[in-house]
C-alpha positions in Angstrom: 0.0 0.0 0.0 2.9 2.3 0.9 4.5 1.7 -2.5 1.2 2.3 -4.3 0.7 5.6 -2.4 4.2 6.7 -3.1 3.9 6.1 -6.8 0.6 8.0 -6.9 2.2 11.0 -5.2 5.1 10.9 -7.6 2.8 10.8 -10.6 0.7 13.7 -9.4 3.7 15.9 -8.4 5.4 15.1 -11.7 2.4 16.4 -13.6 2.4 19.6 -11.4 6.2 20.1 -11.9 5.8 19.8 -15.7 3.6 22.9 -15.6 5.5 24.8 -12.9 8.2 27.5 -13.3 11.8 26.6 -12.4 12.4 27.5 -8.8 8.7 27.0 -7.7 8.4 25.6 -4.2 6.6 22.4 -3.6 4.0 22.1 -0.8 5.5 21.2 2.5 5.6 17.6 3.8 2.8 18.4 6.2 0.6 19.8 3.4 1.4 16.7 1.2 0.5 14.3 4.0 -2.8 16.0 4.5 -3.6 16.4 0.8 -2.8 12.7 -0.2 -3.8 11.2 3.1 -0.5 9.4 3.3 2.1 8.9 6.0 5.2 11.2 6.3 7.4 8.2 5.4 5.5 7.7 2.1 5.7 11.4 1.2 9.4 11.5 1.9 9.9 8.4 -0.3 8.0 10.1 -3.1 10.1 13.3 -2.7 13.3 11.2 -2.8 12.2 9.6 -6.0 11.6 13.0 -7.6 15.1 14.2 -6.5 16.6 11.0 -8.0 14.8 11.8 -11.3 16.3 15.3 -11.3 13.0 17.0 -11.3 13.4 18.8 -7.9 16.1 19.7 -5.5 15.9 19.7 -1.7 17.3 22.6 0.3 17.6 21.6 4.0 15.7 23.9 6.3 14.2 25.8 3.3 12.1 23.3 1.3 11.9 21.4 -2.0 12.0 23.3 -5.3 11.5 22.6 -9.0 14.8 22.3 -10.8 15.6 24.5 -13.8 15.2 22.5 -17.0 18.3 22.1 -19.1 18.0 23.1 -22.7 17.8 20.1 -25.0 20.5 19.9 -27.5 21.5 17.3 -30.2 24.6 15.3 -29.3 27.0 14.4 -32.1 28.3 10.9 -31.4 29.6 10.3 -34.9 33.2 10.5 -33.8 32.7 7.1 -32.1 32.3 5.3 -35.4 36.1 5.6 -36.2 37.1 5.2 -32.6 35.3 1.9 -32.1 36.2 0.4 -35.4 34.6 -2.6 -37.0 33.6 -5.6 -34.8 32.0 -9.0 -35.7 28.3 -8.8 -36.0 26.9 -10.1 -32.7 23.4 -11.7 -32.7 20.7 -9.9 -30.8 19.9 -11.3 -27.3 17.6 -14.3 -27.5 13.8 -14.2 -27.1 14.4 -16.4 -24.1 15.7 -13.4 -22.1 12.8 -11.2 -22.8 10.1 -10.7 -20.1 6.7 -12.0 -20.9 3.8 -9.4 -20.8 1.5 -9.6 -17.8 -0.9 -12.5 -18.2 0.8 -14.1 -21.1 1.5 -17.8 -21.3 5.3 -17.9 -21.2 6.8 -20.9 -23.0 10.0 -19.1 -24.1 12.2 -18.7 -21.1 15.5 -20.5 -20.6 15.1 -20.8 -16.9 12.8 -23.0 -14.7 9.9 -21.5 -12.9 10.5 -20.3 -9.3 8.4 -23.1 -7.9 11.0 -25.6 -9.3 13.8 -24.0 -7.3 14.9 -24.9 -3.8 13.7 -21.5 -2.5 13.8 -22.3 1.3 17.4 -23.6 1.0 18.4 -20.5 -1.0 16.9 -18.0 1.4 18.4 -19.7 4.4 21.8 -19.8 2.7 21.7 -16.1 1.9 20.8 -15.3 5.5 23.8 -17.4 6.8 26.2 -15.9 4.2 25.2 -12.4 5.2 26.3 -13.1 8.8 29.5 -14.8 7.8 32.9 -13.4 6.8 32.4 -14.1 3.0 30.2 -11.0 2.8 33.2 -8.8 3.4 36.3 -10.8 2.3 37.9 -11.2 -1.1 38.0 -14.8 -2.3 40.9 -16.4 -4.2 41.0 -16.1 -8.0 40.3 -19.8 -8.6 37.4 -19.9 -6.1 36.6 -21.2 -2.7 38.5 -24.4 -2.0 35.5 -26.3 -0.5 33.3 -25.3 -3.5 36.0 -26.5 -6.0 36.2 -29.7 -4.0 32.4 -30.2 -4.3 32.4 -29.6 -8.1 35.4 -32.1 -8.5 33.7 -34.7 -6.2 30.4 -34.4 -8.1 32.2 -35.2 -11.4 34.3 -37.9 -9.7 31.1 -39.6 -8.6 30.4 -40.4 -12.3 34.0 -41.2 -13.3 34.3 -44.6 -14.9 36.4 -47.4 -13.6 40.0 -47.0 -14.6 39.7 -43.3 -15.0 41.5 -41.0 -12.5 38.9 -38.7 -10.9 39.4 -34.9 -11.0 40.9 -33.1 -8.0 39.9 -29.7 -6.5 43.0 -28.2 -8.1 41.6 -28.9 -11.5 38.6 -26.7 -10.9 38.2 -22.9 -11.5 35.0 -21.2 -10.3 33.5 -18.7 -12.7 30.5 -16.3 -12.5 28.0 -18.4 -14.4 28.2 -20.6 -17.5 27.9 -17.7 -20.0 31.1 -16.3 -18.5 32.7 -19.7 -18.5 31.9 -20.2 -22.2 33.4 -16.8 -23.1 36.5 -17.6 -21.0 37.0 -20.9 -22.7 36.5 -19.5 -26.2 39.1 -16.8 -25.6 41.5 -19.2 -24.1 41.2 -22.0 -26.6 40.3 -20.3 -29.9 40.9 -16.5 -29.6 40.2 -13.8 -32.3 40.3 -15.3 -35.7 40.6 -18.8 -34.5 38.3 -21.7 -35.5 35.9 -23.5 -33.2 33.8 -26.5 -34.1 30.2 -26.3 -32.8 27.1 -28.3 -33.0 24.1 -26.9 -35.0 21.7 -26.1 -33.6 23.2 -25.2 -30.2 22.9 -22.8 -27.3 22.4 -19.2 -28.6 24.6 -17.8 -25.9 27.6 -19.8 -27.2 26.9 -18.5 -30.7 26.9 -14.9 -29.3 30.0 -15.5 -27.2 31.9 -16.8 -30.3 30.8 -13.8 -32.4 31.9 -11.3 -29.7 35.3 -13.0 -29.2 35.9 -12.9 -33.0 35.9 -16.7 -33.2 35.2 -18.4 -36.5 32.4 -21.0 -36.0 32.6 -24.3 -37.9 29.2 -25.9 -37.6 28.5 -29.7 -37.6 24.9 -30.9 -37.7 23.5 -32.4 -34.5 21.2 -35.4 -34.3 19.0 -37.2 -31.8 22.0 -39.2 -30.5 24.6 -36.5 -31.2 26.6 -35.3 -34.2 28.1 -37.7 -36.7 31.7 -38.4 -35.5 32.9 -38.6 -39.1 31.5 -35.1 -39.6 33.3 -33.8 -36.5 36.5 -35.5 -37.8 36.2 -33.7 -41.1 35.4 -30.4 -39.5 38.4 -30.5 -37.3 40.7 -31.6 -40.2 39.4 -28.8 -42.5 39.4 -26.0 -40.1 42.4 -26.6 -37.9 40.3 -25.8 -34.9 41.8 -26.5 -31.5 38.4 -27.0 -29.7 34.9 -28.5 -30.2 32.0 -26.9 -28.2 29.2 -29.4 -27.4 26.3 -30.2 -25.1 26.4 -34.0 -24.9 23.6 -34.3 -22.3 20.1 -32.8 -22.9 21.3 -30.3 -25.5 19.7 -26.8 -25.6 17.5 -26.5 -27.6 16.9 -30.0 -29.0 17.1 -32.1 -25.8 19.4 -34.5 -27.7 21.6 -36.9 -25.6 24.7 -38.5 -27.1 24.7 -42.2 -27.2 27.6 -44.1 -25.5 28.8 -45.1 -28.9 28.8 -41.5 -30.2 30.5 -40.3 -27.1 33.3 -42.9 -27.4 33.9 -42.3 -31.1 34.0 -38.5 -30.7 36.5 -38.9 -27.8 38.6 -40.9 -30.2 38.4 -38.1 -32.8 39.5 -35.3 -30.5 42.3 -37.4 -29.1 43.5 -38.2 -32.6 43.5 -34.5 -33.6 45.0 -33.4 -30.3 42.2 -30.9 -29.5 39.9 -30.0 -26.7 36.2 -30.8 -26.3 34.4 -28.2 -24.3 31.5 -30.0 -22.5 28.7 -27.7 -21.5 26.9 -29.7 -18.9 24.2 -27.1 -18.4 21.4 -29.6 -17.6 23.3 -31.7 -15.2 20.6 -31.3 -12.6 17.7 -31.7 -14.9 17.7 -35.4 -15.8 14.3 -37.0 -16.1 14.5 -40.5 -17.4 18.1 -41.0 -16.2 21.4 -39.3 -15.3 23.8 -40.1 -18.2 27.5 -40.0 -17.6 29.3 -36.7 -18.6 32.1 -37.1 -21.2 34.6 -35.7 -18.7 34.0 -38.8 -16.6 35.4 -40.9 -19.5 38.6 -38.8 -19.9 41.6 -38.2 -17.7 44.2 -37.0 -20.2 42.9 -33.5 -20.4 41.0 -33.5 -23.7 37.6 -32.8 -22.2 37.0 -29.5 -20.4 33.9 -29.7 -18.2 31.6 -26.7 -17.5 28.9 -27.0 -15.0 26.6 -24.2 -13.7 24.4 -24.0 -10.6 22.5 -20.9 -11.8 19.5 -22.6 -13.3 19.2 -25.3 -10.7 19.8 -23.3 -7.5 18.7 -19.7 -8.4 19.2 -17.1 -11.2 20.6 -14.9 -8.4 23.4 -17.4 -7.7 25.6 -17.0 -10.8 28.2 -19.6 -9.9 29.7 -22.3 -12.2 32.9 -24.2 -12.5 35.3 -25.2 -15.2 37.2 -28.5 -14.6 40.3 -28.7 -16.8 43.3 -31.0 -16.4 46.9 -30.1 -17.2 48.4 -26.8 -18.4 45.1 -25.7 -19.9 43.8 -25.1 -16.4 46.2 -22.2 -16.0 45.3 -20.8 -19.3 41.6 -20.9 -18.3 42.4 -19.3 -15.0 44.3 -16.4 -16.6 41.4 -15.9 -19.1 38.8 -16.0 -16.4 40.8 -13.4 -14.3 41.0 -11.1 -17.3 37.2 -10.9 -17.3 36.5 -11.1 -13.6 39.1 -11.0 -10.9 37.1 -13.4 -8.8 33.6 -14.6 -8.1 31.6 -13.1 -5.2 32.6 -15.0 -2.1 29.1 -14.6 -0.7 27.6 -16.2 -3.8 30.1 -19.0 -3.6 29.2 -19.6 0.0 25.5 -19.6 -0.8 26.0 -22.1 -3.6 28.1 -24.4 -1.4 25.6 -24.2 1.5 22.7 -25.2 -0.8 24.3 -28.2 -2.6 25.7 -29.7 0.6 22.5 -29.8 2.5 20.7 -33.2 2.7 17.5 -31.4 1.4 19.3 -30.6 -1.9 19.3 -34.3 -2.8 15.6 -34.6 -1.8 14.8 -31.5 -3.9 16.6 -33.0 -7.0 14.6 -36.3 -6.7 11.3 -34.4 -6.5 12.4 -32.1 -9.4 12.8 -35.1 -11.7 9.1 -36.0 -11.2 7.8 -32.5 -11.6 9.8 -31.9 -14.8 8.4 -35.2 -16.2 4.9 -34.1 -15.4 5.3 -30.8 -17.1 7.1 -32.3 -20.2 4.4 -34.9 -20.7 1.6 -32.3 -20.2 3.0 -30.0 -22.8 3.8 -32.8 -25.2 0.3 -34.3 -25.0 -1.3 -30.9 -25.3 0.6 -30.1 -28.5 -0.2 -33.6 -29.9 -3.9 -32.9 -29.4 -4.3 -29.2 -30.1 -1.3 -28.5 -32.4 -0.9 -31.6 -34.5 0.9 -29.8 -37.3 3.7 -29.1 -34.9 6.0 -32.1 -34.6 8.1 -32.9 -31.5 10.6 -35.2 -33.1 12.2 -36.6 -30.0 10.7 -36.0 -26.5 13.8 -35.3 -24.3 14.9 -37.5 -21.4 16.0 -34.4 -19.6 16.6 -30.7 -19.8 13.9 -28.0 -19.9 12.7 -27.7 -23.5 10.8 -29.2 -26.4 12.2 -28.8 -29.9 9.1 -28.6 -32.2 9.3 -28.6 -36.0 6.8 -26.3 -37.8 5.3 -27.3 -41.2 7.6 -26.4 -44.2 7.1 -22.9 -45.4 6.1 -21.5 -42.0 8.4 -18.8 -40.7 9.4 -19.4 -37.0 9.7 -15.6 -36.5 6.2 -15.0 -38.0 4.8 -17.9 -35.9 6.3 -16.4 -32.7 5.0 -12.9 -33.5 1.4 -14.2 -34.1 1.5 -16.4 -31.0 2.7 -13.3 -28.9 -0.3 -11.3 -30.3 -2.5 -14.1 -29.1 -1.0 -14.1 -25.6 1.5 -17.0 -25.9 5.3 -16.3 -25.9 7.4 -18.8 -27.7 11.0 -18.7 -29.0 11.7 -18.9 -32.7 14.2 -21.7 -33.5 16.3 -19.7 -35.9 18.2 -18.1 -32.9 19.8 -21.5 -32.1 21.6 -22.0 -35.5 25.1 -20.6 -35.9 24.5 -20.6 -39.7 21.4 -21.0 -41.9 18.7 -23.0 -40.2 18.1 -26.5 -41.5 14.3 -26.3 -40.8 11.6 -24.2 -39.2 11.4 -24.8 -35.4 10.1 -23.4 -32.2 11.7 -24.0 -28.8 9.1 -24.4 -26.0 10.1 -24.4 -22.3 8.0 -26.9 -20.3 9.6 -25.8 -17.0 7.9 -22.3 -17.2 5.2 -20.9 -14.9 1.6 -21.9 -14.8 1.6 -25.4 -16.2 -2.2 -25.3 -16.0 -2.1 -23.0 -19.0 -0.1 -25.4 -21.2 -3.3 -26.8 -22.8 -4.6 -23.3 -23.7 -1.1 -22.4 -24.9 -1.1 -25.4 -27.2 -4.5 -24.4 -28.5 -3.3 -21.0 -29.4 -0.1 -22.3 -31.1 -2.3 -24.8 -33.1 -4.6 -22.0 -34.3 -1.7 -19.8 -35.3 0.1 -22.6 -37.2 -3.1 -23.6 -39.0 -3.6 -20.0 -40.0 -0.1 -19.7 -41.4 -0.3 -23.0 -43.3 -3.7 -22.0 -44.7 
């Protein structure tokens, strides 16, 4: 109520100020309290907001006055064209980052709904971190030793027999997976260097490569991963030193590499003497099973493992880790430091607090069932109400459905028409590093209000039918 009253006072005073002369005195706090039937605290909050907007100035002991308006002039920023120089064209931020309008059915986001997060654990961890020393201390560049040990132990738990498990010294904590991707691209490819990448793939990786000036060499993905022979040829032709991939529950397709594909691609990268950057973004979102990361099959340093807690713990906890063995770990640490000297110690403490609580394991077990329910609900709703949209392979994990539109239907046009009808979806073109190989939509089944999935499917079905007709 106080916030609503404060906003109302700001709006009414802003209107009065727009018609007042510079230097005009505003009514006193007492007058405003009586006029708006608000508390002194609410009135003072409104006046502070007007001061922050530069509309008024406060003179202690005298009053509050309308500030003189500066004359508007045209600024000439053309000089920056030459100063900035040319840069690679970077894709626009994905539809997945845009907020949905009030009341819309949101099927576009890249994050799970709040009710799928361990909210009580996170709130309690933040409260404890605020009382501890991490809130005021500078952490080490590589990250908190206990958190690095947890990341290493988590991967070690999947390590196959005969493979040496990673150690805490192999881990580097970074501020989220996006930062980790950028760090790795700079460290392993660099400006002008080549990087092999699945297509389609995570739009943020495409954007990071463009910004770093990295030349992307795409290889087509498939239900069970890319063709190892295609990866072999791409590495041979390009001279790339690294291959970026999402072997488990890929974003956007949900594809999961088969064991055979994983083993053959490991043979390819070993033969070429290159790195495989494994983006294990959906580690905590397995539904049917928990497949083994590629890094658990490799101990000679070819696989660099990236795992984030941002999506599974909280969007406010931007904490991830890179596990890299051998000299490349130092290269990664230097690259990470050039972007961010260190990751907030308080956030590291929160992340460690959450994932080491017994309730974290219970939460993950329950999350598996809730994701399955949402996936199946959206899949069945689309099959009934949008039959022209084809989900080629329902995912065994992750957060998304990858749905193919009928030929000739523009994903961008379909997304625009759906948005007009109150359903926000993501056009699939954003996930291709080169020309799309087909028309797709990416639909997030972990979004809010799953009770609206059926209505959302009806809207999508009507839109697609209209565009086909």
